[in-house]
C-alpha positions in Angstrom: 18.7 18.4 -4.9 15.1 19.0 -6.1 14.6 15.3 -6.9 15.8 14.3 -3.4 13.4 16.9 -1.8 10.5 15.6 -3.9 11.2 12.0 -2.9 11.5 13.0 0.8 8.2 14.9 0.5 6.5 11.9 -1.2 7.7 9.5 1.5 6.6 11.9 4.3 3.2 12.2 2.7 2.7 8.4 2.7 3.2 7.7 -1.0 5.2 4.6 -1.3 5.8 4.2 -5.0 7.8 1.0 -5.7 9.0 -1.0 -2.7 11.6 -3.7 -2.6 10.5 -7.4 -2.7 9.6 -8.7 0.7 7.1 -6.0 1.6 4.4 -8.6 1.1 3.0 -11.0 3.6 0.4 -13.6 4.1 -2.1 -12.7 6.8 -3.1 -14.7 9.9 -6.1 -16.8 9.0 -7.8 -15.7 12.2 -7.7 -12.1 11.0 -11.3 -11.1 10.1 -10.7 -7.4 10.3 -10.9 -6.3 6.7 -8.0 -4.1 7.6 -10.0 -2.2 10.3 -12.9 -1.6 8.0 -15.1 -4.5 9.1 -18.4 -3.0 10.3 -17.5 0.5 8.9 -19.7 2.0 6.3 -18.1 3.6 3.3 -19.8 5.7 0.6 -19.1 4.7 -3.0 -18.6 7.0 -5.9 -22.1 6.0 -7.0 -23.5 7.2 -3.7 -24.3 3.8 -2.2 -23.3 3.1 1.4 -21.2 -0.1 1.4 -19.8 -2.4 4.0 -17.0 -4.9 3.5 -19.3 -7.7 4.7 -21.3 -7.3 1.5 -18.5 -9.0 -0.3 -18.3 -12.1 2.0 -18.2 -15.2 -0.2 -15.8 -13.5 -2.7 -12.1 -12.9 -2.8 -11.7 -9.1 -2.5 -8.7 -7.2 -3.9 -8.5 -3.8 -2.3 -6.4 -1.1 -3.8 -5.8 1.8 -1.4 -5.1 5.1 -3.3 -5.1 8.9 -3.0 -5.5 11.5 -5.8 -2.2 13.2 -5.0 -0.2 10.0 -5.2 1.6 9.7 -8.6 2.2 5.9 -8.2 -1.5 5.4 -7.4 -2.5 7.3 -10.6 -0.2 5.0 -12.6 -1.6 1.9 -10.8 -5.2 2.8 -11.6 -5.2 1.5 -15.3 -3.9 -1.8 -14.0 -6.8 -2.1 -11.6 -9.2 -1.1 -14.3 -7.8 -3.8 -16.6 -8.1 -6.5 -13.8 -11.5 -5.3 -12.7 -12.8 -5.6 -16.3 -11.5 -9.2 -16.6 -12.4 -10.3 -13.1 -14.4 -13.5 -12.6 -17.4 -13.7 -10.3 -15.4 -14.9 -7.3 -13.1 -11.9 -7.3 -14.2 -8.3 -6.5 -11.8 -5.3 -7.0 -12.3 -2.3 -4.8 -10.5 1.0 -4.7 -10.6 2.8 -1.4 -9.6 6.4 -1.5 -7.8 7.2 1.7 -7.6 11.0 1.4 -8.4 14.0 -0.8 -6.0 16.3 -2.6 -4.8 17.8 0.7 -3.2 14.6 1.8 -2.8 13.7 5.4 -5.7 15.0 7.5 -7.9 15.7 4.5 -10.2 12.6 4.3 -11.6 11.3 1.0 -15.2 12.1 0.3 -17.8 10.8 -2.2 -16.6 13.6 -4.6 -13.0 12.2 -4.3 -14.3 8.7 -5.1 -16.4 10.0 -8.0 -13.5 12.0 -9.5 -11.2 8.9 -9.3 -13.7 6.5 -10.8 -14.4 8.9 -13.7 -10.8 9.8 -14.4 -9.6 6.2 -14.4 -12.7 4.4 -15.8 -13.4 2.4 -12.7 -16.8 1.0 -11.6 -18.2 3.8 -9.4 -19.8 1.2 -7.2 -16.4 -0.2 -6.4 -14.6 3.1 -5.6 -15.1 4.0 -1.9 -14.2 7.0 0.2 -12.6 6.6 3.6 -11.0 8.6 6.3 -7.7 6.7 6.3 -5.3 9.6 5.7 -2.5 7.8 7.6 -2.4 4.7 5.3 0.7 4.6 3.1 -0.4 4.3 -0.6 -0.5 2.6 -2.9 -1.4 -0.4 -0.8 -2.9 -3.7 -2.0 -4.7 -6.3 0.2 -6.3 -9.5 -0.8 -9.1 -10.8 1.5 -10.5 -14.4 1.5 -14.2 -15.1 1.0 -14.4 -15.1 4.8 -12.7 -11.8 5.2 -9.3 -12.9 6.2 -6.2 -11.0 5.0 -4.3 -13.3 2.7 -1.9 -10.8 1.1 -0.6 -7.3 1.8 1.9 -5.2 -0.2 2.6 -1.5 -0.1 3.9 -0.2 -3.4 2.9 -0.6 -7.1 2.3 -4.0 -8.7 2.0 -5.1 -12.3 -1.1 -6.8 -13.6 0.8 -10.1 -13.8 1.9 -9.9 -10.2 -1.6 -9.2 -9.0 -3.0 -12.1 -11.2 -0.3 -14.4 -9.8 -1.1 -13.5 -6.2 -4.8 -14.0 -6.7 -4.3 -17.3 -8.6 -1.9 -18.7 -5.9 -4.2 -17.5 -3.1 -7.4 -18.9 -4.6 -5.6 -22.3 -5.3 -4.2 -22.4 -1.7 -7.6 -21.4 -0.2 -9.5 -24.1 -2.1 -6.7 -26.5 -1.3 
């Protein structure tokens, strides 16, 4: 009974955990939205104001997370591993969607700082956003022109992420 209640609460709070295959999709190549963030400024854990356009010319893997989300916390070491091994054409970003309060409690620079420190991520690549209604963990790969190439809600292994990036880069370069 307690486990069922916890799962129900996690689902209601927007924490996806693992999802079944088929939750991923390839984006419409006319999509230049950066998932609604295009033009929006976000503060990084290092205190810099960032815009998604700064990463044009690079593939951008965005990991959406929240500190209260257990699957997000278990996903962070994978993101750290991939970020450390990334080539110059791929940038890894983590966007904190909310603070410890969950829905309606937007992430702040302090949220991003805490996440970057706790998980050993580059503070310049951990951003705070007011996206409390986004289900986490969520992963999106954007093309060098800002088009959404891949979207999945739920956790992913390092191998799955590497495969998506390799396949998408190869397809993009044709």
